[in-house]
C-alpha positions in Angstrom: 90.2 123.1 125.9 92.3 125.6 124.4 91.9 128.3 121.7 95.1 129.2 119.3 94.8 132.8 117.9 95.9 133.5 114.5 95.6 135.9 111.9 92.9 133.7 110.8 90.7 133.4 113.3 90.3 132.0 117.0 90.4 128.0 116.9 89.4 125.6 119.7 91.5 122.7 119.7 91.9 119.5 121.8 94.3 116.5 121.6 93.1 113.3 120.9 91.1 111.4 122.6 89.5 114.6 124.4 90.0 114.6 128.1 88.9 117.6 130.0 91.8 116.3 132.9 94.4 116.3 130.0 96.8 119.7 130.8 98.5 119.6 127.4 97.5 121.7 124.6 97.1 120.5 121.4 99.6 122.6 120.0 102.9 124.6 121.5 105.1 127.4 120.4 106.8 125.9 117.5 103.5 125.6 116.0 102.6 129.3 116.7 105.8 130.4 115.1 105.8 128.7 112.3 101.8 130.0 111.4 103.2 133.8 112.2 106.2 133.2 110.2 103.9 132.3 107.1 101.2 135.5 108.2 104.6 137.8 107.7 105.9 138.2 111.0 109.5 138.3 109.3 108.6 139.9 106.2 106.2 139.0 103.3 103.1 136.6 103.8 104.0 133.2 102.4 102.5 132.4 99.3 100.1 129.8 99.9 98.1 129.9 96.6 99.7 126.1 95.6 99.6 122.8 97.0 100.4 122.8 100.6 101.7 119.5 102.4 101.9 119.6 106.0 104.3 117.0 107.6 104.1 115.6 111.2 101.3 118.0 112.2 100.9 116.5 115.8 96.8 117.2 116.6 95.8 118.9 113.5 96.2 122.4 114.9 98.3 123.6 111.3 95.8 122.1 109.1 93.2 123.5 111.0 94.3 126.8 111.1 95.6 126.6 107.4 92.3 125.1 106.2 91.4 127.6 103.9 94.0 126.5 101.4 92.9 123.0 101.4 96.6 121.6 102.5 97.5 117.8 102.5 98.4 116.4 105.7 100.5 113.9 106.0 101.2 111.8 109.3 102.4 108.6 110.9 99.5 108.7 113.7 96.1 107.4 113.7 95.4 109.8 116.6 96.7 112.4 114.8 94.0 111.9 112.1 91.4 111.6 114.9 92.3 114.4 116.4 92.1 116.7 112.6 88.9 115.5 111.9 87.4 116.4 115.5 89.2 120.1 115.6 87.7 120.5 112.0 83.9 119.6 113.2 84.8 121.8 116.1 85.2 124.8 114.4 83.0 124.3 111.5 85.5 123.2 108.5 84.3 120.5 106.6 86.6 117.2 106.3 87.1 117.2 103.0 88.9 120.8 103.0 91.7 118.9 104.5 93.3 116.1 102.4 94.4 113.3 105.2 96.9 110.9 103.9 99.4 108.7 105.8 103.2 108.4 105.7 102.9 105.2 103.6 100.3 106.9 100.9 101.8 108.2 97.6 102.5 112.0 97.9 100.7 114.7 95.7 102.6 115.1 92.5 103.6 118.4 93.0 104.0 120.2 96.3 104.7 124.0 96.5 104.6 124.6 100.0 106.1 122.2 102.5 105.5 122.5 106.0 107.0 120.3 108.1 106.8 119.6 112.3 110.0 118.0 113.1 109.3 114.4 114.6 110.7 112.7 117.7 112.8 110.4 115.5 115.5 111.6 112.9 114.9 108.2 111.0 111.1 109.2 110.2 112.7 112.7 109.0 114.8 111.2 106.7 112.6 108.4 105.4 110.0 111.4 104.7 112.2 113.5 103.2 113.0 111.0 101.0 109.9 110.6 100.0 108.7 113.9 99.3 112.2 115.2 98.1 111.0 114.1 94.0 107.9 116.3 94.4 109.2 119.3 95.5 110.9 122.1 93.0 113.0 124.8 93.1 110.3 127.2 94.1 108.8 125.5 96.9 108.6 127.2 99.8 109.9 124.5 102.3 110.2 125.7 106.3 110.3 123.2 109.1 109.5 123.9 112.9 110.4 122.4 116.3 111.3 123.3 119.9 114.7 124.1 120.4 115.8 120.7 121.9 114.2 118.7 119.2 116.1 120.8 116.2 120.5 119.3 116.1 122.9 119.3 113.7 122.1 116.1 112.7 118.6 117.7 111.8 120.0 120.3 109.6 122.4 118.0 108.0 119.3 115.7 106.5 117.9 118.9 105.1 120.8 119.5 103.8 121.7 116.3 102.0 118.0 115.3 101.1 116.7 118.8 99.8 119.0 121.6 100.0 121.1 124.2 101.4 119.4 124.9 104.7 119.6 127.6 107.5 117.6 128.3 110.9 115.8 131.4 112.7 116.3 132.7 115.8 114.7 130.9 118.7 111.3 132.2 120.1 110.0 131.3 123.4 112.2 127.9 123.1 110.9 127.0 119.1 113.1 127.6 116.0 112.2 127.5 112.7 113.9 125.6 109.7 114.4 126.8 106.1 115.3 125.3 103.6 115.9 125.9 99.5 115.3 122.8 97.3 117.9 121.9 95.0 116.1 119.6 92.2 120.1 118.6 91.1 120.8 117.4 94.4 122.4 113.7 94.5 120.5 112.2 97.5 120.9 108.5 97.1 118.6 105.7 98.0 116.1 106.2 101.0 117.5 103.5 103.4 114.3 102.7 104.7 112.7 100.1 105.7 115.6 97.7 107.1 115.6 94.2 108.1 117.8 92.2 110.6 117.7 89.0 111.9 116.1 88.0 115.8 118.8 86.3 118.2 118.2 82.9 119.3 116.4 81.9 122.5 113.3 83.5 122.1 111.2 80.8 121.1 109.4 80.6 117.7 110.5 83.2 116.3 114.2 82.6 116.5 116.7 83.6 113.9 113.6 85.2 111.5 114.2 88.2 109.8 112.1 91.3 110.7 111.2 94.6 108.8 111.6 97.9 110.3 110.1 100.7 108.7 111.6 104.3 109.8 110.1 105.6 112.9 109.2 101.9 114.6 110.7 101.9 118.0 113.9 100.2 117.8 114.2 99.8 114.3 117.6 98.2 114.0 117.7 95.3 117.1 115.5 93.3 119.3 114.3 95.9 122.4 115.2 94.3 125.5 111.7 94.4 126.9 110.2 92.8 124.0 112.8 90.5 124.2 112.0 89.3 127.7 108.8 89.2 126.8 109.1 86.6 124.3 111.2 84.9 126.9 108.1 84.4 129.0 105.2 84.9 127.0 102.3 82.4 128.1 101.5 79.0 125.9 100.2 79.8 122.6 98.1 76.8 121.3 94.6 77.1 121.1 94.4 80.3 122.3 91.8 81.4 119.3 91.6 84.8 118.7 95.2 86.7 119.6 95.8 90.5 119.6 99.4 92.0 119.6 98.5 95.3 120.5 100.6 98.2 120.0 102.5 95.9 117.9 105.4 97.4 116.6 107.3 95.3 114.0 105.0 92.6 114.6 107.3 90.1 116.3 105.0 89.0 119.1 101.9 88.4 116.4 104.5 86.6 114.7 105.2 84.5 117.5 101.5 83.5 118.4 100.8 82.6 114.5 103.8 80.6 114.2 102.4 78.7 117.9 99.3 78.0 116.4 98.4 77.3 112.5 94.5 77.8 113.7 95.1 81.2 115.6 93.4 84.3 114.3 96.0 87.2 114.7 95.2 90.7 115.1 97.8 93.2 114.9 97.0 96.6 116.4 99.0 100.2 116.4 98.5 103.7 116.0 101.3 104.3 113.6 101.0 103.2 110.2 104.6 102.8 110.1 104.8 99.9 112.5 101.7 98.3 110.8 103.6 98.3 107.3 106.3 96.8 109.2 104.2 93.9 110.8 102.9 93.4 107.9 105.8 93.1 106.2 107.4 90.9 108.7 104.5 88.7 108.5 104.5 88.1 105.0 108.3 87.5 104.7 107.6 84.4 107.4 103.9 83.3 107.3 102.5 84.9 103.9 99.8 87.6 103.3 97.8 88.8 105.7 94.0 90.2 105.2 95.2 94.0 105.8 93.1 96.4 107.6 89.4 94.7 105.9 87.3 92.3 106.9 87.0 88.9 105.8 89.6 85.7 106.7 91.1 83.1 103.9 92.2 79.4 104.9 95.6 78.9 106.5 97.2 81.1 109.1 97.9 83.8 106.6 94.2 84.4 106.0 93.5 84.9 109.4 95.8 87.8 110.1 94.7 91.4 110.5 96.3 94.4 110.6 94.3 97.3 112.4 95.0 101.1 112.5 92.9 102.0 115.8 93.1 104.0 118.9 94.0 100.8 121.5 91.3 98.1 120.9 88.9 100.6 120.0 88.5 98.8 116.4 87.6 95.2 118.3 84.0 94.5 119.0 83.5 93.5 122.9 84.0 90.1 124.3 85.7 88.5 121.0 89.6 88.4 121.8 91.0 85.3 123.9 94.5 86.9 124.6 96.0 90.3 124.3 99.9 91.0 124.5 101.3 94.0 124.8 104.0 96.2 125.8 102.3 99.7 126.1 104.2 103.2 126.0 104.7 104.9 128.6 105.0 108.7 126.5 103.1 110.7 123.5 105.2 112.6 121.8 107.6 114.1 124.3 104.9 114.1 126.8 105.6 111.3 129.5 102.2 110.0 130.8 100.3 106.7 131.5 97.0 107.9 130.3 97.8 105.5 126.4 98.2 102.9 128.7 95.3 103.1 130.6 93.1 103.6 127.4 94.9 100.3 126.3 93.9 98.3 129.7 90.4 99.1 129.8 89.8 98.5 126.0 91.4 95.1 126.5 88.7 94.4 129.5 86.0 95.2 127.1 87.5 93.2 123.8 88.3 89.8 126.2 85.9 87.3 126.5 85.5 86.2 130.0 88.2 84.2 131.2 90.3 86.1 128.6 93.9 87.2 129.2 95.7 90.4 129.1 99.7 89.9 129.2 101.5 92.9 129.8 105.2 93.6 129.8 107.0 96.7 131.6 109.2 98.8 133.2 109.2 97.5 136.8 108.7 101.2 138.1 105.6 102.1 136.1 102.9 99.9 138.5 100.7 98.3 136.1 100.0 96.2 138.4 98.1 98.5 140.9 96.2 99.7 137.6 95.3 96.2 136.3 94.5 95.0 139.7 91.6 98.0 140.3 90.5 97.4 136.4 90.2 93.3 136.4 90.6 92.7 140.0 93.0 90.4 139.8 96.8 90.7 138.4 99.5 88.3 139.0 103.3 88.5 138.1 104.3 85.9 135.6 107.6 86.6 135.4 110.4 89.2 136.2 113.8 90.9 136.6 115.8 93.7 137.4 114.5 95.9 134.7 111.2 94.2 133.3 107.8 92.4 134.9 105.6 90.8 132.9 102.0 90.9 134.2 98.7 88.7 133.7 95.3 89.4 134.3 92.1 87.4 133.3 88.5 88.7 133.0 86.3 87.1 134.9 
């Protein structure tokens, strides 16, 4: 655990889920730079008396440090929300001090201070600036923050085009701030998100269908080659019972399962609220409305689709799943790690019924077969090419 020192106190912070072996902190130099700027290192302290909105806080460090101002946190990440709750509790701050909202929720009607941690992808930034722009006013304080490698000319152009005149600070500890003066008369055009595209042929039940992608979803403008290879090498999907599309993205894998068997119960799981919204829109366009993230089922395939925000399989009861299909990520934000995949594999084993199967598509060089064999006691290569491998592990 690490401690972040600010003018309002020292805060014990960790990432989520907490792992004492994790060498990465819950904040970085960009967060520190932003907090110092608000404290007045470049002049007068910022007026934070109005509605403060924090967009893109990575692990809740910013809103924990600013909890005295009752900020609104807007995030695309279930893990960020869980980290925020844990860090608030760890520092003796009541959870209702910070208002937690997702990127799919309506923004506050009026925003007086807008603090933005620049996200990894410009598409999510573009979408969120469009969503938030109608709620800022000429006097809104807008400050962005990011590492130098995260802020590009295109980043500044988005602020300019959607909010108003924009400048940047000098770099400090490889971090930089963005200052924007809202222009309420700006003609910003329509929000281009979400977007849709037609799937190619030759990929089974979903060939030629249209998928929907909200901003920030992986490969939002085309089918990624790993998923395409997976679709071409899926196991037989009829009679599988409860199928989980784990890390579902736009939901095309789970959609293939639903279309292959009218009796299938399909659960779409992702930690990204944007991804879940994409999967639900894709499912509704091609099958019908699902049950959302709540409990209960209705008759027909549409009634047996559930969309769940979770940390891997953490929201699924043990021993209730027959087949899990996944293309696990190998990074968290910009940090490359197999920790997420390892949690997904462990959670999958717990959630599977005896005889249930986990199917994984991954880059060959990641060597997931070693982990799966250690965990399940077995792992076989179901398909492979020069770049990807599809692995099958069975719970004995």
